[in-house]
C-alpha positions as CSV (number, residue, x, y, z in Angstrom):
1,M,-4.2,-3.7,23.9
2,T,-0.5,-4.0,24.7
3,K,1.5,-0.8,23.3
4,M,4.4,-1.0,22.5
5,A,7.2,1.6,20.2
6,P,7.7,1.9,16.7
7,E,9.2,-0.7,15.0
8,L,11.0,1.5,12.3
9,P,13.1,3.7,12.2
10,I,12.7,7.5,12.7
11,E,15.1,10.6,12.8
12,V,14.0,14.0,13.0
13,D,16.1,16.6,11.8
14,S,16.4,19.1,14.5
15,E,16.8,22.3,12.5
16,T,14.6,21.7,10.1
17,G,11.8,19.0,11.8
18,V,11.7,16.9,8.8
19,W,10.9,13.3,10.0
20,T,13.0,10.1,7.8
21,T,12.2,6.7,7.8
22,D,14.7,4.5,5.6
23,A,16.4,7.5,4.2
24,L,12.8,9.0,2.7
25,P,10.9,12.2,3.9
26,M,7.8,11.4,5.7
27,L,4.9,13.2,7.5
28,Y,3.4,12.6,10.5
29,V,-0.5,13.4,10.8
30,P,-3.5,12.3,12.9
31,R,-5.6,9.4,10.8
32,H,-8.9,11.4,11.3
33,F,-7.2,14.0,9.6
34,F,-6.0,12.1,6.7
35,I,-9.5,9.9,6.1
36,N,-11.3,14.0,6.4
37,N,-9.4,14.7,3.6
38,H,-9.6,11.8,1.9
39,T,-13.2,11.6,2.1
40,A,-13.7,15.0,0.9
41,V,-11.1,14.8,-1.9
42,A,-13.5,11.8,-3.3
43,E,-16.6,13.4,-2.6
44,A,-15.7,16.3,-4.5
45,L,-14.3,14.2,-7.5
46,G,-16.2,11.1,-7.4
47,V,-15.0,7.8,-6.0
48,D,-14.2,6.6,-9.6
49,K,-12.2,9.3,-10.3
50,Y,-10.4,9.9,-7.2
51,A,-9.6,6.2,-7.2
52,E,-8.2,6.2,-10.9
53,I,-6.1,9.1,-9.6
54,L,-4.8,7.7,-6.2
55,Y,-3.9,4.0,-8.6
56,S,-2.1,5.8,-10.6
57,A,-0.1,8.2,-8.0
58,G,0.3,5.2,-5.4
59,Y,2.0,3.1,-8.4
60,K,4.5,5.3,-9.1
61,S,5.4,5.9,-4.9
62,A,5.3,2.3,-4.6
63,W,7.5,1.9,-7.2
64,H,10.0,4.4,-6.3
65,W,9.8,3.3,-2.5
66,C,10.5,-0.7,-3.2
67,E,13.9,0.6,-5.6
68,K,14.9,2.8,-2.7
69,E,14.5,0.4,-0.1
70,A,15.6,-2.6,-1.9
71,E,19.1,-0.9,-2.8
72,L,19.2,0.9,0.8
73,H,18.4,-2.7,2.2
74,G,20.1,-5.1,-0.2
75,L,16.9,-6.7,-0.7
76,A,15.6,-8.4,-4.4
77,G,12.1,-10.1,-5.0
78,V,9.7,-11.3,-2.8
79,E,12.1,-10.2,0.3
80,V,10.9,-6.5,-1.0
81,F,7.2,-7.1,-1.3
82,E,7.2,-8.6,1.9
83,H,9.5,-5.7,3.6
84,Y,6.9,-3.3,2.1
85,M,4.1,-4.8,3.7
86,L,5.8,-4.7,6.7
87,R,6.4,-1.1,6.8
88,L,2.9,0.1,5.6
89,S,1.6,-2.5,8.4
90,Q,4.6,-0.6,10.9
91,R,3.2,2.8,9.4
92,G,-0.5,2.5,11.1
93,W,-2.4,1.7,7.8
94,G,-3.7,-1.5,9.1
95,K,-1.7,-4.9,8.7
96,F,-0.9,-6.0,5.5
97,V,-0.3,-10.0,5.3
98,T,0.8,-11.6,2.1
99,E,-1.4,-14.9,1.6
100,E,0.4,-15.6,-1.9
101,I,2.4,-14.7,-4.0
102,D,4.1,-15.6,-7.5
103,L,6.7,-13.6,-8.9
104,D,6.4,-15.7,-12.1
105,A,3.4,-15.7,-12.5
106,G,2.9,-11.7,-11.6
107,T,0.6,-12.6,-9.0
108,A,-0.6,-12.1,-5.5
109,R,-3.2,-11.8,-2.7
110,V,-3.0,-9.7,0.2
111,R,-5.0,-9.7,3.4
112,L,-5.8,-6.7,5.2
113,E,-6.5,-6.5,8.9
114,H,-7.3,-3.4,11.2
115,S,-7.8,-1.4,8.7
116,A,-7.0,2.7,9.3
117,F,-10.1,3.4,7.2
118,V,-12.6,1.1,8.5
119,Y,-11.4,1.8,11.8
120,Q,-12.3,5.4,10.9
121,L,-15.3,5.2,8.8
122,G,-16.7,2.1,10.1
123,K,-19.1,-0.5,8.2
124,T,-20.0,2.0,5.5
125,G,-20.8,-1.2,2.8
126,H,-18.2,-0.1,0.8
127,K,-14.9,-0.6,-0.4
128,E,-12.8,1.6,1.2
129,E,-9.1,1.0,0.6
130,Y,-9.4,1.5,-2.9
131,M,-6.4,4.4,-2.2
132,F,-4.1,0.6,-1.4
133,T,-4.6,-0.9,-4.9
134,G,-2.3,1.1,-7.0
135,W,0.7,0.4,-4.4
136,F,0.6,-3.2,-4.9
137,A,0.9,-3.4,-8.7
138,G,3.7,-0.8,-8.3
139,A,5.4,-2.9,-5.5
140,M,5.1,-6.1,-8.0
141,D,6.1,-4.4,-11.1
142,Q,9.3,-2.8,-9.9
143,I,10.3,-5.8,-8.3
144,L,9.4,-7.5,-11.7
145,A,11.5,-5.0,-13.9
146,A,14.3,-5.2,-11.5
147,R,14.2,-9.2,-11.8
148,G,14.6,-8.4,-16.0
149,S,10.8,-9.3,-16.2
150,S,9.0,-7.5,-19.0
151,L,5.4,-8.9,-17.1
152,R,3.3,-5.5,-15.6
153,T,0.2,-6.3,-13.3
154,V,-2.9,-4.7,-12.3
155,A,-4.5,-4.9,-8.7
156,E,-7.9,-4.9,-7.7
157,Q,-9.2,-5.1,-4.0
158,T,-12.1,-7.5,-4.2
159,Q,-13.5,-7.1,-0.7
160,S,-12.9,-4.3,2.5
161,A,-14.2,-5.1,6.3
162,A,-16.3,-1.9,5.7
163,E,-18.3,-4.4,3.9
164,P,-21.1,-6.1,5.3
165,G,-20.2,-9.8,6.0
166,C,-16.2,-9.0,5.8
167,D,-13.4,-9.1,8.5
168,V,-11.2,-8.5,6.4
169,G,-10.1,-6.5,3.4
170,I,-8.4,-8.5,0.1
171,F,-6.7,-7.3,-2.9
172,T,-5.7,-9.3,-5.9
173,V,-2.3,-9.0,-8.1
174,K,-2.6,-10.2,-11.4
175,P,-1.1,-9.9,-14.7
176,L,-2.2,-7.0,-17.6
177,P,-3.8,-9.3,-20.1
178,D,-0.9,-7.9,-22.8
179,A,1.8,-8.0,-19.7
180,R,4.3,-9.6,-22.1
181,G,6.1,-7.3,-24.5
């Protein structure tokens, strides 16, 4: 393994201790801390309910992030999605690779390698990265809205490296059935 310094800009306010990356406040916590909390909430609420809550929150957060990043860096279209995948990868969630993206069709396929969830939890036999699904739809929909499109999408995890016989996670984004208004 080769080690390197973080590739994303990190600033720390000397007075408040607030970490900032790309003008957004950040939290820096150990992976086990986050995933232990995540798992505890899933156990308390049930995975389906927790996944539903995370989808909605993640969608909203991804929309906001993509909107702010596009403005900050002068990005548009696929550039915004690729920048989002890069930043997610640089933050330690795993390596996100856009295998396919078609903004006109409102579709994408994202491969996840080196998942933080799988590293922490191992081969559980379940899709462990459901937290990310809303992120992909929120990012896609913000990009579509910025282009003036009324198309809206939904994302789904179709496989996880935590499942038997799988080495990577796969997420798909597709238009909602009634996506055009």
